Backbone atoms as SQL, in Angstrom:
CREATE TABLE atoms (id INTEGER PRIMARY KEY, chain TEXT, resi INTEGER, resn TEXT, atom TEXT, x REAL, y REAL, z REAL);
INSERT INTO atoms VALUES
  (1, 'A', 1, 'UNK', 'N', -37.570, 42.960, -2.143),
  (2, 'A', 1, 'UNK', 'CA', -38.106, 42.415, -0.938),
  (3, 'A', 1, 'UNK', 'C', -37.318, 41.175, -0.497),
  (4, 'A', 2, 'UNK', 'N', -37.327, 40.139, -1.303),
  (5, 'A', 2, 'UNK', 'CA', -36.543, 38.955, -1.009),
  (6, 'A', 2, 'UNK', 'C', -35.275, 38.989, -1.844),
  (7, 'A', 3, 'UNK', 'N', -34.163, 38.640, -1.202),
  (8, 'A', 3, 'UNK', 'CA', -32.908, 38.586, -1.941),
  (9, 'A', 3, 'UNK', 'C', -32.745, 37.200, -2.535),
  (10, 'A', 4, 'UNK', 'N', -32.321, 37.174, -3.746),
  (11, 'A', 4, 'UNK', 'CA', -32.113, 35.903, -4.434),
  (12, 'A', 4, 'UNK', 'C', -30.733, 35.361, -4.057),
  (13, 'A', 5, 'UNK', 'N', -30.713, 34.118, -3.629),
  (14, 'A', 5, 'UNK', 'CA', -29.437, 33.510, -3.248),
  (15, 'A', 5, 'UNK', 'C', -28.691, 33.095, -4.507),
  (16, 'A', 6, 'UNK', 'N', -27.422, 33.286, -4.470),
  (17, 'A', 6, 'UNK', 'CA', -26.575, 32.934, -5.600),
  (18, 'A', 6, 'UNK', 'C', -26.064, 31.507, -5.393),
  (19, 'A', 7, 'UNK', 'N', -26.802, 30.535, -5.880),
  (20, 'A', 7, 'UNK', 'CA', -26.467, 29.135, -5.686),
  (21, 'A', 7, 'UNK', 'C', -25.929, 28.571, -6.989),
  (22, 'A', 8, 'UNK', 'N', -24.776, 27.900, -6.885),
  (23, 'A', 8, 'UNK', 'CA', -24.173, 27.285, -8.069),
  (24, 'A', 8, 'UNK', 'C', -24.177, 25.769, -7.887),
  (25, 'A', 9, 'UNK', 'N', -24.560, 25.099, -8.925),
  (26, 'A', 9, 'UNK', 'CA', -24.589, 23.642, -8.897),
  (27, 'A', 9, 'UNK', 'C', -23.508, 23.116, -9.821),
  (28, 'A', 10, 'UNK', 'N', -22.808, 22.111, -9.350),
  (29, 'A', 10, 'UNK', 'CA', -21.828, 21.445, -10.193),
  (30, 'A', 10, 'UNK', 'C', -22.166, 19.959, -10.229),
  (31, 'A', 11, 'UNK', 'N', -22.033, 19.395, -11.393),
  (32, 'A', 11, 'UNK', 'CA', -22.351, 17.982, -11.567),
  (33, 'A', 11, 'UNK', 'C', -21.112, 17.154, -11.866),
  (34, 'A', 12, 'UNK', 'N', -19.971, 17.748, -11.699),
  (35, 'A', 12, 'UNK', 'CA', -18.721, 17.042, -11.945),
  (36, 'A', 12, 'UNK', 'C', -18.268, 16.431, -10.627),
  (37, 'A', 13, 'UNK', 'N', -18.100, 15.133, -10.642),
  (38, 'A', 13, 'UNK', 'CA', -17.636, 14.449, -9.442),
  (39, 'A', 13, 'UNK', 'C', -16.117, 14.505, -9.395),
  (40, 'A', 14, 'UNK', 'N', -15.603, 14.839, -8.238),
  (41, 'A', 14, 'UNK', 'CA', -14.161, 14.843, -8.062),
  (42, 'A', 14, 'UNK', 'C', -13.683, 13.425, -7.804),
  (43, 'A', 15, 'UNK', 'N', -12.579, 13.088, -8.413),
  (44, 'A', 15, 'UNK', 'CA', -12.002, 11.762, -8.242),
  (45, 'A', 15, 'UNK', 'C', -11.204, 11.754, -6.945),
  (46, 'A', 16, 'UNK', 'N', -11.560, 10.872, -6.036),
  (47, 'A', 16, 'UNK', 'CA', -10.847, 10.767, -4.773),
  (48, 'A', 16, 'UNK', 'C', -10.024, 9.481, -4.769),
  (49, 'A', 17, 'UNK', 'N', -8.934, 9.548, -4.056),
  (50, 'A', 17, 'UNK', 'CA', -8.170, 8.331, -3.841),
  (51, 'A', 17, 'UNK', 'C', -8.748, 7.643, -2.618),
  (52, 'A', 18, 'UNK', 'N', -9.436, 6.564, -2.849),
  (53, 'A', 18, 'UNK', 'CA', -10.054, 5.841, -1.746),
  (54, 'A', 18, 'UNK', 'C', -9.005, 4.969, -1.057),
  (55, 'A', 19, 'UNK', 'N', -9.401, 4.409, 0.068),
  (56, 'A', 19, 'UNK', 'CA', -8.481, 3.541, 0.809),
  (57, 'A', 19, 'UNK', 'C', -8.042, 2.344, -0.024),
  (58, 'A', 20, 'UNK', 'N', -8.934, 1.854, -0.869),
  (59, 'A', 20, 'UNK', 'CA', -8.598, 0.691, -1.683),
  (60, 'A', 20, 'UNK', 'C', -7.501, 1.034, -2.682),
  (61, 'A', 21, 'UNK', 'N', -7.622, 2.163, -3.341),
  (62, 'A', 21, 'UNK', 'CA', -6.594, 2.548, -4.316),
  (63, 'A', 21, 'UNK', 'C', -5.256, 2.820, -3.655),
  (64, 'A', 22, 'UNK', 'N', -5.289, 3.478, -2.526),
  (65, 'A', 22, 'UNK', 'CA', -4.035, 3.749, -1.802),
  (66, 'A', 22, 'UNK', 'C', -3.412, 2.433, -1.344),
  (67, 'A', 23, 'UNK', 'N', -4.234, 1.518, -0.873),
  (68, 'A', 23, 'UNK', 'CA', -3.738, 0.222, -0.426),
  (69, 'A', 23, 'UNK', 'C', -3.100, -0.561, -1.574),
  (70, 'A', 24, 'UNK', 'N', -3.763, -0.585, -2.722),
  (71, 'A', 24, 'UNK', 'CA', -3.190, -1.274, -3.881),
  (72, 'A', 24, 'UNK', 'C', -1.891, -0.619, -4.341),
  (73, 'A', 25, 'UNK', 'N', -1.857, 0.703, -4.339),
  (74, 'A', 25, 'UNK', 'CA', -0.650, 1.414, -4.751),
  (75, 'A', 25, 'UNK', 'C', 0.509, 1.112, -3.812),
  (76, 'A', 26, 'UNK', 'N', 0.252, 1.156, -2.512),
  (77, 'A', 26, 'UNK', 'CA', 1.310, 0.852, -1.553),
  (78, 'A', 26, 'UNK', 'C', 1.763, -0.603, -1.645),
  (79, 'A', 27, 'UNK', 'N', 0.854, -1.510, -1.948),
  (80, 'A', 27, 'UNK', 'CA', 1.233, -2.919, -2.117),
  (81, 'A', 27, 'UNK', 'C', 2.137, -3.104, -3.332),
  (82, 'A', 28, 'UNK', 'N', 1.807, -2.419, -4.418),
  (83, 'A', 28, 'UNK', 'CA', 2.640, -2.511, -5.623),
  (84, 'A', 28, 'UNK', 'C', 4.019, -1.906, -5.363),
  (85, 'A', 29, 'UNK', 'N', 4.062, -0.775, -4.663),
  (86, 'A', 29, 'UNK', 'CA', 5.350, -0.165, -4.329),
  (87, 'A', 29, 'UNK', 'C', 6.160, -1.098, -3.436),
  (88, 'A', 30, 'UNK', 'N', 5.507, -1.705, -2.457),
  (89, 'A', 30, 'UNK', 'CA', 6.201, -2.623, -1.562),
  (90, 'A', 30, 'UNK', 'C', 6.741, -3.829, -2.323),
  (91, 'A', 31, 'UNK', 'N', 5.955, -4.360, -3.257),
  (92, 'A', 31, 'UNK', 'CA', 6.432, -5.496, -4.049),
  (93, 'A', 31, 'UNK', 'C', 7.606, -5.101, -4.938),
  (94, 'A', 32, 'UNK', 'N', 7.547, -3.911, -5.532),
  (95, 'A', 32, 'UNK', 'CA', 8.649, -3.450, -6.392),
  (96, 'A', 32, 'UNK', 'C', 9.931, -3.277, -5.577),
  (97, 'A', 33, 'UNK', 'N', 9.814, -2.693, -4.399),
  (98, 'A', 33, 'UNK', 'CA', 10.998, -2.530, -3.544),
  (99, 'A', 33, 'UNK', 'C', 11.515, -3.890, -3.097),
  (100, 'A', 34, 'UNK', 'N', 10.611, -4.825, -2.806),
  (101, 'A', 34, 'UNK', 'CA', 11.017, -6.186, -2.428),
  (102, 'A', 34, 'UNK', 'C', 11.824, -6.829, -3.548),
  (103, 'A', 35, 'UNK', 'N', 11.302, -6.750, -4.768),
  (104, 'A', 35, 'UNK', 'CA', 11.996, -7.366, -5.906),
  (105, 'A', 35, 'UNK', 'C', 13.359, -6.729, -6.142),
  (106, 'A', 36, 'UNK', 'N', 13.424, -5.408, -6.062),
  (107, 'A', 36, 'UNK', 'CA', 14.689, -4.707, -6.306),
  (108, 'A', 36, 'UNK', 'C', 15.699, -5.009, -5.200),
  (109, 'A', 37, 'UNK', 'N', 15.265, -4.998, -3.955),
  (110, 'A', 37, 'UNK', 'CA', 16.218, -5.268, -2.865),
  (111, 'A', 37, 'UNK', 'C', 16.723, -6.708, -2.889),
  (112, 'A', 38, 'UNK', 'N', 15.861, -7.653, -3.222),
  (113, 'A', 38, 'UNK', 'CA', 16.316, -9.048, -3.313),
  (114, 'A', 38, 'UNK', 'C', 17.294, -9.203, -4.477),
  (115, 'A', 39, 'UNK', 'N', 17.009, -8.566, -5.604),
  (116, 'A', 39, 'UNK', 'CA', 17.917, -8.642, -6.752),
  (117, 'A', 39, 'UNK', 'C', 19.273, -8.014, -6.432),
  (118, 'A', 40, 'UNK', 'N', 19.258, -6.854, -5.829),
  (119, 'A', 40, 'UNK', 'CA', 20.524, -6.198, -5.467),
  (120, 'A', 40, 'UNK', 'C', 21.283, -7.020, -4.432),
  (121, 'A', 41, 'UNK', 'N', 20.561, -7.618, -3.490),
  (122, 'A', 41, 'UNK', 'CA', 21.213, -8.439, -2.483),
  (123, 'A', 41, 'UNK', 'C', 21.882, -9.663, -3.106),
  (124, 'A', 42, 'UNK', 'N', 21.248, -10.262, -4.110),
  (125, 'A', 42, 'UNK', 'CA', 21.889, -11.379, -4.803),
  (126, 'A', 42, 'UNK', 'C', 23.112, -10.917, -5.588),
  (127, 'A', 43, 'UNK', 'N', 23.026, -9.756, -6.196),
  (128, 'A', 43, 'UNK', 'CA', 24.147, -9.254, -7.001),
  (129, 'A', 43, 'UNK', 'C', 25.363, -8.961, -6.132),
  (130, 'A', 44, 'UNK', 'N', 25.141, -8.328, -4.977),
  (131, 'A', 44, 'UNK', 'CA', 26.276, -7.975, -4.118),
  (132, 'A', 44, 'UNK', 'C', 26.570, -9.061, -3.085),
  (133, 'A', 45, 'UNK', 'N', 26.009, -10.214, -3.237),
  (134, 'A', 45, 'UNK', 'CA', 26.236, -11.403, -2.413),
  (135, 'A', 45, 'UNK', 'C', 25.967, -11.127, -0.931),
  (136, 'A', 46, 'UNK', 'N', 24.784, -10.616, -0.648),
  (137, 'A', 46, 'UNK', 'CA', 24.270, -10.375, 0.702),
  (138, 'A', 46, 'UNK', 'C', 25.100, -9.375, 1.492),
  (139, 'A', 47, 'UNK', 'N', 25.718, -8.443, 0.813),
  (140, 'A', 47, 'UNK', 'CA', 26.485, -7.392, 1.481),
  (141, 'A', 47, 'UNK', 'C', 25.895, -6.021, 1.142),
  (142, 'A', 48, 'UNK', 'N', 24.573, -5.920, 1.175),
  (143, 'A', 48, 'UNK', 'CA', 23.894, -4.697, 0.765),
  (144, 'A', 48, 'UNK', 'C', 24.052, -3.546, 1.735),
  (145, 'A', 49, 'UNK', 'N', 24.159, -3.844, 2.983),
  (146, 'A', 49, 'UNK', 'CA', 24.368, -2.801, 3.964),
  (147, 'A', 49, 'UNK', 'C', 23.089, -2.110, 4.403),
  (148, 'A', 50, 'UNK', 'N', 23.301, -0.941, 4.951),
  (149, 'A', 50, 'UNK', 'CA', 22.201, -0.201, 5.574),
  (150, 'A', 50, 'UNK', 'C', 21.214, 0.344, 4.561),
  (151, 'A', 51, 'UNK', 'N', 21.642, 0.657, 3.366),
  (152, 'A', 51, 'UNK', 'CA', 20.734, 1.235, 2.365),
  (153, 'A', 51, 'UNK', 'C', 19.614, 0.249, 2.007),
  (154, 'A', 52, 'UNK', 'N', 19.980, -1.001, 1.784),
  (155, 'A', 52, 'UNK', 'CA', 18.953, -2.003, 1.481),
  (156, 'A', 52, 'UNK', 'C', 18.070, -2.289, 2.693),
  (157, 'A', 53, 'UNK', 'N', 18.650, -2.254, 3.867),
  (158, 'A', 53, 'UNK', 'CA', 17.869, -2.470, 5.076),
  (159, 'A', 53, 'UNK', 'C', 16.845, -1.369, 5.304),
  (160, 'A', 54, 'UNK', 'N', 17.254, -0.130, 5.068),
  (161, 'A', 54, 'UNK', 'CA', 16.317, 0.996, 5.228),
  (162, 'A', 54, 'UNK', 'C', 15.206, 0.939, 4.186),
  (163, 'A', 55, 'UNK', 'N', 15.567, 0.626, 2.951),
  (164, 'A', 55, 'UNK', 'CA', 14.552, 0.508, 1.903),
  (165, 'A', 55, 'UNK', 'C', 13.572, -0.613, 2.228),
  (166, 'A', 56, 'UNK', 'N', 14.087, -1.718, 2.732),
  (167, 'A', 56, 'UNK', 'CA', 13.222, -2.829, 3.118),
  (168, 'A', 56, 'UNK', 'C', 12.317, -2.492, 4.290),
  (169, 'A', 57, 'UNK', 'N', 12.855, -1.775, 5.270),
  (170, 'A', 57, 'UNK', 'CA', 12.050, -1.398, 6.427),
  (171, 'A', 57, 'UNK', 'C', 10.919, -0.448, 6.028),
  (172, 'A', 58, 'UNK', 'N', 11.215, 0.510, 5.180),
  (173, 'A', 58, 'UNK', 'CA', 10.183, 1.443, 4.716),
  (174, 'A', 58, 'UNK', 'C', 9.125, 0.704, 3.901),
  (175, 'A', 59, 'UNK', 'N', 9.553, -0.206, 3.037),
  (176, 'A', 59, 'UNK', 'CA', 8.597, -0.976, 2.239),
  (177, 'A', 59, 'UNK', 'C', 7.756, -1.892, 3.126),
  (178, 'A', 60, 'UNK', 'N', 8.354, -2.413, 4.206),
  (179, 'A', 60, 'UNK', 'CA', 7.595, -3.241, 5.134),
  (180, 'A', 60, 'UNK', 'C', 6.513, -2.406, 5.828),
  (181, 'A', 61, 'UNK', 'N', 6.856, -1.198, 6.218),
  (182, 'A', 61, 'UNK', 'CA', 5.863, -0.313, 6.835),
  (183, 'A', 61, 'UNK', 'C', 4.767, 0.059, 5.843),
  (184, 'A', 62, 'UNK', 'N', 5.139, 0.278, 4.569),
  (185, 'A', 62, 'UNK', 'CA', 4.141, 0.522, 3.524),
  (186, 'A', 62, 'UNK', 'C', 3.168, -0.649, 3.441),
  (187, 'A', 63, 'UNK', 'N', 3.712, -1.850, 3.497),
  (188, 'A', 63, 'UNK', 'CA', 2.887, -3.048, 3.385),
  (189, 'A', 63, 'UNK', 'C', 1.931, -3.176, 4.570),
  (190, 'A', 64, 'UNK', 'N', 2.413, -2.913, 5.774),
  (191, 'A', 64, 'UNK', 'CA', 1.545, -2.986, 6.956),
  (192, 'A', 64, 'UNK', 'C', 0.438, -1.938, 6.879),
  (193, 'A', 65, 'UNK', 'N', 0.789, -0.735, 6.474),
  (194, 'A', 65, 'UNK', 'CA', -0.215, 0.326, 6.371),
  (195, 'A', 65, 'UNK', 'C', -1.228, 0.010, 5.261),
  (196, 'A', 66, 'UNK', 'N', -0.745, -0.576, 4.168),
  (197, 'A', 66, 'UNK', 'CA', -1.645, -0.967, 3.083),
  (198, 'A', 66, 'UNK', 'C', -2.610, -2.044, 3.555),
  (199, 'A', 67, 'UNK', 'N', -2.132, -2.967, 4.385),
  (200, 'A', 67, 'UNK', 'CA', -3.017, -4.002, 4.927),
  (201, 'A', 67, 'UNK', 'C', -4.084, -3.377, 5.825),
  (202, 'A', 68, 'UNK', 'N', -3.678, -2.414, 6.642),
  (203, 'A', 68, 'UNK', 'CA', -4.636, -1.717, 7.498),
  (204, 'A', 68, 'UNK', 'C', -5.692, -0.995, 6.658),
  (205, 'A', 69, 'UNK', 'N', -5.259, -0.300, 5.612),
  (206, 'A', 69, 'UNK', 'CA', -6.208, 0.406, 4.751),
  (207, 'A', 69, 'UNK', 'C', -7.130, -0.564, 4.017),
  (208, 'A', 70, 'UNK', 'N', -6.583, -1.685, 3.576),
  (209, 'A', 70, 'UNK', 'CA', -7.402, -2.686, 2.891),
  (210, 'A', 70, 'UNK', 'C', -8.462, -3.281, 3.794),
  (211, 'A', 71, 'UNK', 'N', -8.101, -3.553, 5.037),
  (212, 'A', 71, 'UNK', 'CA', -9.083, -4.096, 5.972),
  (213, 'A', 71, 'UNK', 'C', -10.133, -3.040, 6.335),
  (214, 'A', 72, 'UNK', 'N', -9.714, -1.789, 6.428),
  (215, 'A', 72, 'UNK', 'CA', -10.672, -0.718, 6.713),
  (216, 'A', 72, 'UNK', 'C', -11.641, -0.531, 5.544),
  (217, 'A', 73, 'UNK', 'N', -11.124, -0.652, 4.320),
  (218, 'A', 73, 'UNK', 'CA', -11.994, -0.549, 3.149),
  (219, 'A', 73, 'UNK', 'C', -12.971, -1.718, 3.085),
  (220, 'A', 74, 'UNK', 'N', -12.532, -2.884, 3.519),
  (221, 'A', 74, 'UNK', 'CA', -13.447, -4.037, 3.558),
  (222, 'A', 74, 'UNK', 'C', -14.552, -3.843, 4.587),
  (223, 'A', 75, 'UNK', 'N', -14.227, -3.226, 5.692),
  (224, 'A', 75, 'UNK', 'CA', -15.240, -3.047, 6.727),
  (225, 'A', 75, 'UNK', 'C', -16.246, -1.958, 6.363),
  (226, 'A', 76, 'UNK', 'N', -15.829, -0.962, 5.556),
  (227, 'A', 76, 'UNK', 'CA', -16.745, 0.113, 5.173),
  (228, 'A', 76, 'UNK', 'C', -17.729, -0.323, 4.096),
  (229, 'A', 77, 'UNK', 'N', -17.270, -1.103, 3.146),
  (230, 'A', 77, 'UNK', 'CA', -18.091, -1.586, 2.032),
  (231, 'A', 77, 'UNK', 'C', -18.744, -0.445, 1.246),
  (232, 'A', 78, 'UNK', 'N', -17.985, 0.620, 1.018),
  (233, 'A', 78, 'UNK', 'CA', -18.539, 1.736, 0.255),
  (234, 'A', 78, 'UNK', 'C', -18.343, 1.545, -1.243),
  (235, 'A', 79, 'UNK', 'N', -17.415, 0.732, -1.623),
  (236, 'A', 79, 'UNK', 'CA', -17.178, 0.485, -3.043),
  (237, 'A', 79, 'UNK', 'C', -17.060, -1.006, -3.271),
  (238, 'A', 80, 'UNK', 'N', -16.585, -1.384, -4.427),
  (239, 'A', 80, 'UNK', 'CA', -16.524, -2.791, -4.782),
  (240, 'A', 80, 'UNK', 'C', -15.756, -3.626, -3.775),
  (241, 'A', 81, 'UNK', 'N', -16.359, -4.696, -3.351),
  (242, 'A', 81, 'UNK', 'CA', -15.735, -5.567, -2.367),
  (243, 'A', 81, 'UNK', 'C', -14.580, -6.335, -2.993),
  (244, 'A', 82, 'UNK', 'N', -14.661, -6.576, -4.292),
  (245, 'A', 82, 'UNK', 'CA', -13.608, -7.331, -4.971),
  (246, 'A', 82, 'UNK', 'C', -12.272, -6.590, -4.915),
  (247, 'A', 83, 'UNK', 'N', -12.298, -5.293, -5.179),
  (248, 'A', 83, 'UNK', 'CA', -11.063, -4.504, -5.125),
  (249, 'A', 83, 'UNK', 'C', -10.514, -4.430, -3.703),
  (250, 'A', 84, 'UNK', 'N', -11.394, -4.256, -2.737),
  (251, 'A', 84, 'UNK', 'CA', -10.954, -4.182, -1.347),
  (252, 'A', 84, 'UNK', 'C', -10.349, -5.511, -0.902),
  (253, 'A', 85, 'UNK', 'N', -10.949, -6.613, -1.331),
  (254, 'A', 85, 'UNK', 'CA', -10.401, -7.931, -1.005),
  (255, 'A', 85, 'UNK', 'C', -9.043, -8.129, -1.655),
  (256, 'A', 86, 'UNK', 'N', -8.922, -7.718, -2.913),
  (257, 'A', 86, 'UNK', 'CA', -7.639, -7.841, -3.614),
  (258, 'A', 86, 'UNK', 'C', -6.559, -7.016, -2.933),
  (259, 'A', 87, 'UNK', 'N', -6.878, -5.801, -2.529),
  (260, 'A', 87, 'UNK', 'CA', -5.873, -4.954, -1.893),
  (261, 'A', 87, 'UNK', 'C', -5.467, -5.511, -0.535),
  (262, 'A', 88, 'UNK', 'N', -6.431, -6.002, 0.246),
  (263, 'A', 88, 'UNK', 'CA', -6.099, -6.576, 1.552),
  (264, 'A', 88, 'UNK', 'C', -5.278, -7.854, 1.391),
  (265, 'A', 89, 'UNK', 'N', -5.628, -8.671, 0.411),
  (266, 'A', 89, 'UNK', 'CA', -4.896, -9.914, 0.179),
  (267, 'A', 89, 'UNK', 'C', -3.470, -9.637, -0.298),
  (268, 'A', 90, 'UNK', 'N', -3.315, -8.719, -1.241),
  (269, 'A', 90, 'UNK', 'CA', -1.982, -8.408, -1.767),
  (270, 'A', 90, 'UNK', 'C', -1.083, -7.829, -0.680),
  (271, 'A', 91, 'UNK', 'N', -1.609, -6.905, 0.092),
  (272, 'A', 91, 'UNK', 'CA', -0.783, -6.305, 1.138),
  (273, 'A', 91, 'UNK', 'C', -0.524, -7.290, 2.275),
  (274, 'A', 92, 'UNK', 'N', -1.455, -8.192, 2.546),
  (275, 'A', 92, 'UNK', 'CA', -1.223, -9.217, 3.556),
  (276, 'A', 92, 'UNK', 'C', -0.121, -10.177, 3.146),
  (277, 'A', 93, 'UNK', 'N', -0.117, -10.568, 1.875),
  (278, 'A', 93, 'UNK', 'CA', 0.945, -11.447, 1.368),
  (279, 'A', 93, 'UNK', 'C', 2.294, -10.741, 1.422),
  (280, 'A', 94, 'UNK', 'N', 2.303, -9.457, 1.042),
  (281, 'A', 94, 'UNK', 'CA', 3.560, -8.709, 1.102),
  (282, 'A', 94, 'UNK', 'C', 4.037, -8.554, 2.546),
  (283, 'A', 95, 'UNK', 'N', 3.129, -8.372, 3.478),
  (284, 'A', 95, 'UNK', 'CA', 3.514, -8.270, 4.893),
  (285, 'A', 95, 'UNK', 'C', 4.152, -9.566, 5.367),
  (286, 'A', 96, 'UNK', 'N', 3.561, -10.687, 4.977),
  (287, 'A', 96, 'UNK', 'CA', 4.120, -11.981, 5.364),
  (288, 'A', 96, 'UNK', 'C', 5.503, -12.178, 4.740),
  (289, 'A', 97, 'UNK', 'N', 5.658, -11.817, 3.465),
  (290, 'A', 97, 'UNK', 'CA', 6.971, -11.939, 2.822),
  (291, 'A', 97, 'UNK', 'C', 8.022, -11.085, 3.522),
  (292, 'A', 98, 'UNK', 'N', 7.654, -9.870, 3.891),
  (293, 'A', 98, 'UNK', 'CA', 8.611, -8.988, 4.572),
  (294, 'A', 98, 'UNK', 'C', 8.977, -9.538, 5.955),
  (295, 'A', 99, 'UNK', 'N', 8.000, -10.079, 6.667),
  (296, 'A', 99, 'UNK', 'CA', 8.295, -10.641, 7.991),
  (297, 'A', 99, 'UNK', 'C', 9.220, -11.841, 7.866),
  (298, 'A', 100, 'UNK', 'N', 8.969, -12.709, 6.886),
  (299, 'A', 100, 'UNK', 'CA', 9.833, -13.874, 6.665),
  (300, 'A', 100, 'UNK', 'C', 11.247, -13.436, 6.307),
  (301, 'A', 101, 'UNK', 'N', 11.358, -12.455, 5.411),
  (302, 'A', 101, 'UNK', 'CA', 12.684, -11.961, 5.030),
  (303, 'A', 101, 'UNK', 'C', 13.404, -11.333, 6.218),
  (304, 'A', 102, 'UNK', 'N', 12.670, -10.606, 7.029),
  (305, 'A', 102, 'UNK', 'CA', 13.264, -9.990, 8.219),
  (306, 'A', 102, 'UNK', 'C', 13.758, -11.047, 9.185),
  (307, 'A', 103, 'UNK', 'N', 12.952, -12.088, 9.421),
  (308, 'A', 103, 'UNK', 'CA', 13.357, -13.143, 10.354),
  (309, 'A', 103, 'UNK', 'C', 14.527, -13.959, 9.816),
  (310, 'A', 104, 'UNK', 'N', 14.573, -14.152, 8.498),
  (311, 'A', 104, 'UNK', 'CA', 15.730, -14.837, 7.908),
  (312, 'A', 104, 'UNK', 'C', 16.988, -13.997, 8.041),
  (313, 'A', 105, 'UNK', 'N', 16.843, -12.688, 7.951),
  (314, 'A', 105, 'UNK', 'CA', 17.994, -11.804, 8.108),
  (315, 'A', 105, 'UNK', 'C', 18.513, -11.762, 9.526),
  (316, 'A', 106, 'UNK', 'N', 17.640, -11.920, 10.516),
  (317, 'A', 106, 'UNK', 'CA', 18.068, -11.925, 11.913),
  (318, 'A', 106, 'UNK', 'C', 18.791, -13.230, 12.232),
  (319, 'A', 107, 'UNK', 'N', 18.341, -14.316, 11.639),
  (320, 'A', 107, 'UNK', 'CA', 18.937, -15.619, 11.915),
  (321, 'A', 107, 'UNK', 'C', 20.325, -15.626, 11.385);
């Protein structure tokens, strides 16, 4: 008479990469690229060329996007505020460092 529905329940939560984790990861990548490009630039006496410039530009964009994600995670408040604050602060500092380095390079 009545058909029994075949319902399956799972209690395993899938691990998602939240905006905070992505923001922190991009900030760390941006800092690593910053450190490597500055070191290489000192070694080759500021004659790094286009390769270092492209790496720096990509890392700068990573930093800006990480700052955007960090601020979005702060506004949502779905997880720990401490992590979201740390990610926004780290990516904001990296953005400022990249802007300063860019302006020094133009001068």
